[in-house]
N, C-alpha and C positions, 0 to 999 in steps of 0.2 A: 441285335445286328444280324444281317443276313449271313448265312453260311454257304451261299452258292459259290462255286469255284470260279474265280475270275479268269478271263481269257488273255488279258494283256499283262506284260511285265513292267511296263513303264509306270512310274510311281510319282506321287506327290510326297515331298518331304515336309512333314508337319513337325515343327520344333515345339515340343509340348512341355508337359509338367504342370499345367494349370487346369483349373476347372473348365475354362473356356476351350482349351485345346481338346478336352475330352468330348465336349459338345460338338466341336468341329469334326472330330474323328468319326463320331456317330453319323453325322450328316454326309460325310464323304462315303462311308460304308453303305449307307442307305441309297446313295446315288451310284453305287457299284464302281467307285473310283479307288484304285489301289493307292495305298498310303503307307509310308514308313514313318512311324512316330519315334522321335528320340527324346528320352528323359534321362535325368542324371541320377535318380535314386530308384531303388526297388519299391519304395513306398509310393512313388508317383505312378509306377507301373499299374497299380491297382485301380487307377482312374479309368482304365480302358477295358472294354469287354473283349470277347473273342469273336473274330470274324475272318473269313478267308480274304477279305479285302484289306485287312489291317495287320501290320507287323510292327511290334514295339521293340526297340533296342534300348537297353539301359547302359549308361556310361557317358563320360565326358567326351566331347569331340573337340579337338583343337584344330588350328589352321593347317597343320601338316596332314591331318586325316581327312579333311573335307573333300579334296579332289577324288581320293580313292572311294570314299563313301558315295559320292554322286555317281561315279561310274558303276560301282558294284550294285547299287540300288536302282540304277537306270532312272535317275531323278529327272523329271521334265518340268518341275515347278516347285517353288518353295513357299510354304505358308507358315509364317512366323507367329506363334501364339505364346511366346515366352512371357515371363513376368516382366513388368516395366523396368525393373532394375537389372535384368539379365542382359546388359548392354553388350558384353563381350561376344557372346555367341551370335547375337543379332548382327553386330558389325561384321563378323566373319562370314555369316550367311549372305549379307548384302554384297560383300566383296566377291564371294564365290559366284553369286548370281550374275554379277556384272561380267566376270571373267568368262563364264560359260554361256552367257547370253540366255539365262533362264529367267522366266517371270518370277517376281518376288512380291508377295503381298503380306503385309503385317497387320495382325489384329491388334488394335490398341484399346485397352481397357479404359472406359470413360473415367475422367477425373472427377473428383467430388469437389464441392464448394468448400474451401478451407476457411471461410469466415469464422467458423466456430473454433478454429485453432488459435491459441494465443500467439502463435508465430508460424510462418511457413519459411523455414530457412533453406538456403540453397544447397547446403552440404553438411555432412557430419562435422567437418572442420570448423565451419561457421558456428554450429551449435556448441561445440566444445570450447571454442574461443571465448564464448560469452559466459554469463553467470546464470543461465537458465536453470541448471540442475543443482546449484549449490544449496545444500541443506534440505533438499527435497527427498521424498520417497518416490523413486522414479521407476516406472514400468517401461521396459524397452521391448517393443514389438517390431523390431527392425531386421529380424533374421540373425543368423549366427556370424556372418562374415565380418560385420563392423564391430563386433563386441570387443575386440582387442583395443580399439580406439578409446574405450572407456576405462581402461586400466588405471590411468592417473586419477580418475574420479571416484574410485572405490572408497577413498577416505574422505571425500568431500561431500558425498551424497550416499544415500542408501539405495543401491541399485538392484533391480530385479529383472530377470530376462525370461521372456516367453519364446521358446524355440521349437523347431520341429523335432519329433521323436526319432532322432537318428544318432548313431555313435559320434559322427563328425561334429554335429551341433553341440552335443553334450561335452565332448572333448574340448572344443573351442571355448565354450562358456566357462568351464572350470579353469582353463588356462588363463582366461581373462580376469580371474579373481572372483567369479560368482560362486558362492558356496551352494551346496545342494538344497538348502532351505530357501534359496532365492532364485531357483530355476523351476520352471514348469515346462514340460515337454508335451506338446499337444498339437495335433494337425488341425488347421483352420478349415472351414469356418467354425468359430466358437459361438455357441448359443448365448444370447444376451444374458440369461439368468446366470450362466456359469461365469461369463465375463464380469458381471456385476459383483458376484460373490468373491471372485478372485481379487478384485480391486479392494473390496471391503476387508477381506482377510489380511491382505498385505498393507492395508492403510495407505494406499497409493495417493499421492498428492499431485503427481504429474505423469503424463503418458507421452512417450516419444514413439512416433510411428512413421511410416512412409506414405507419401502421397501416391499410393499405388492403385487406387480405385476401389470398386465395390467388392470384388471377389476377395476371399480371405477375411471378410468381416470388417472391412474398413468402415462401412456405414454403421454397423453395430457398435463399434468403438465410439463413434461420435454420439450415438443415442445414449449409450451408457455414461459417457462423459458428461453429457448435458443433464442426465437424471441425477448424477451424483455431485455435480458442480466441480468436476475435475478438469483442469485445462489440458489441452493437447498441443504438442508441437509436431508439425509434419515436415519431413525432409522431402524437398522437391525431387521430382523425377530427374534422372540424368538425361542429358541431351543425346539423341540418337540421330545421326546424320544419314538421311536416305535421299538419294538422288532419284528424280522422277517418281516420287512416292505416290502410291495409289491412295484413294480415299480411305479414311478410317472405316473399318467394318465393325458393326455392332451386331451381336447375336440377337435374334428375335426372342 
């Protein structure tokens, strides 16, 4: 990235934390556009390089903080490149953009064809209301937040969790009944050979994932599942309401 000192203080707010947001940040810096990136973890901070055009802030932003943040950072536009399941921050940003008359553009990760999944269920509640998991050795690659929903299933199936390497993720997994030998903490994307050996080692018979798109290894999971003959269940993306939504932007 360029290290030339920028002349203007008006900034774009890039809601980041994903691989795509890091690519967008590089393009903004190369175009000499000032940008403030917000991420929720220190691990996500490492996705971004150093540039005079780029400022990265780590921490959660709630609805009470957005107005102050927009004024302090002199935000003139919002570029939302969050994970498809990070609906709460996206909805807050959409509301703030409407209130302050700021342009809002959301990058949406392309969805994959789910014909290879044995099911694409609408929600975790629908998944757990059925008998999909009963008696199976299940690998959950759904993040740490929904793991508590699987507590009642710890005695009905053999559950394994792949989570991000963070204290919060580990704490949540342990509280949800996952023992240390059924947890792997690793940051995606995971190479196919490691994915394959992990499934073999744990003798996985079913994988539950999110329909979140290609980043984070979703395509790799489908390839590995096909090669090992292991079925997948995909949880559909949550709905995000955007008025006057601009066209989906895909990185070249």
